[in-house]
C-alpha positions as CSV (number, residue, x, y, z in Angstrom):
1,Q,-52.4,33.6,80.0
2,V,-51.0,30.1,80.3
3,Q,-50.3,28.8,83.7
4,L,-49.1,25.4,85.0
5,V,-49.1,25.2,88.8
6,E,-47.6,22.2,90.6
7,S,-48.5,21.1,94.1
8,G,-48.1,18.1,96.4
9,G,-44.3,18.2,97.0
10,G,-42.8,18.0,100.4
11,L,-40.7,15.9,102.8
12,V,-41.3,12.2,102.9
13,Q,-39.4,9.2,104.4
14,P,-37.8,6.6,102.2
15,G,-40.4,4.1,101.1
16,G,-43.2,6.7,101.3
17,S,-45.5,8.1,98.7
18,L,-46.4,11.5,97.3
19,R,-48.9,12.6,94.6
20,L,-47.9,15.6,92.6
21,S,-50.5,17.6,90.7
22,C,-50.1,20.1,87.9
23,A,-53.2,22.2,87.3
24,T,-53.2,24.1,84.0
25,S,-55.1,27.0,82.6
26,G,-55.0,29.0,79.4
27,I,-54.5,26.0,77.1
28,T,-56.7,23.5,75.3
29,F,-55.7,20.8,77.7
30,G,-56.8,17.8,75.6
31,W,-54.5,18.8,72.7
32,Y,-51.3,18.7,74.8
33,A,-48.9,16.0,75.6
34,L,-47.8,16.3,79.2
35,S,-44.8,15.3,81.1
36,W,-43.0,15.5,84.5
37,Y,-39.3,16.4,84.8
38,R,-37.0,16.7,87.7
39,Q,-33.8,18.5,88.4
40,I,-31.2,18.1,91.1
41,P,-29.0,21.2,91.7
42,G,-25.9,20.9,89.5
43,E,-27.4,18.3,87.2
44,E,-29.3,18.4,84.0
45,R,-33.1,18.2,84.1
46,E,-34.4,14.8,83.1
47,Q,-37.8,13.6,82.0
48,V,-39.4,11.3,84.6
49,A,-42.7,10.4,82.9
50,G,-44.8,11.4,79.9
51,I,-48.4,10.9,78.8
52,G,-50.0,11.3,75.4
53,R,-53.1,13.3,74.6
54,D,-55.4,10.4,74.9
55,G,-53.9,9.3,78.2
56,T,-53.3,5.7,77.0
57,S,-49.6,6.1,76.0
58,T,-47.2,6.6,78.8
59,S,-43.4,6.5,79.2
60,Y,-41.1,6.4,82.2
61,L,-37.5,6.9,83.1
62,D,-36.1,3.5,83.8
63,S,-35.3,4.3,87.4
64,V,-38.9,5.1,88.3
65,K,-40.6,2.3,86.3
66,G,-42.9,0.3,88.6
67,R,-42.9,3.0,91.2
68,F,-44.3,6.1,89.5
69,V,-47.5,6.5,87.6
70,I,-48.5,9.5,85.4
71,S,-52.1,10.2,84.7
72,R,-54.3,13.0,83.4
73,D,-57.8,14.3,84.0
74,N,-58.9,16.2,81.0
75,A,-62.0,17.4,82.7
76,K,-60.0,19.0,85.5
77,E,-57.2,20.0,83.1
78,T,-54.7,18.5,85.5
79,V,-51.8,16.0,85.2
80,Y,-50.7,13.9,88.2
81,L,-47.6,11.9,89.2
82,Q,-48.2,9.3,91.8
83,M,-44.8,8.4,93.4
84,N,-44.5,5.3,95.5
85,S,-41.6,3.6,97.2
86,L,-39.7,6.8,97.2
87,K,-35.9,6.8,97.5
88,P,-33.4,9.5,98.6
89,E,-32.2,9.7,95.0
90,D,-35.7,10.9,94.0
91,T,-35.0,14.1,95.8
92,A,-35.3,16.9,93.3
93,V,-37.5,19.8,92.0
94,Y,-40.3,18.3,89.9
95,S,-41.8,20.3,87.1
96,C,-44.6,19.7,84.6
97,R,-44.5,20.5,80.9
98,A,-47.2,20.8,78.3
99,R,-46.4,20.6,74.6
100,F,-48.4,20.9,71.4
101,G,-47.1,22.3,68.2
102,A,-45.3,25.5,68.9
103,G,-46.7,25.6,72.4
104,D,-44.3,24.6,75.1
105,Y,-45.1,25.5,78.7
106,W,-43.5,24.8,82.1
107,G,-44.6,25.0,85.6
108,Q,-42.5,26.6,88.3
109,G,-41.7,23.3,90.1
110,T,-42.3,21.7,93.4
111,Q,-39.6,20.4,95.8
112,V,-39.6,16.7,96.7
113,T,-37.3,15.6,99.5
114,V,-36.9,12.0,100.5
115,S,-35.1,11.7,103.7
116,S,-35.3,10.0,107.1
């Protein structure tokens, strides 16, 4: 059974930092491209960051470039999203996604709220 479990969300003040984690099980982790998405109620889900299988290729939404860093630990089968200099507009539910071939799996999401 495939599971993707996010953690690390919460309430943070503007300018603060959070580190999200997505622990996976049931997949051959090293085969999968991984990404983080976020969704604000009433809006479409958007991809925030992605990382390739080897961990060297990354991509970011323009609005988070220079503030967010995606990384993966293949030994721990976990993908991370380090979020710095957070802004109120970063408030959303953040979910991780793992894709390889026909395999396409999502976590349940974790809430991030940036507010003073």
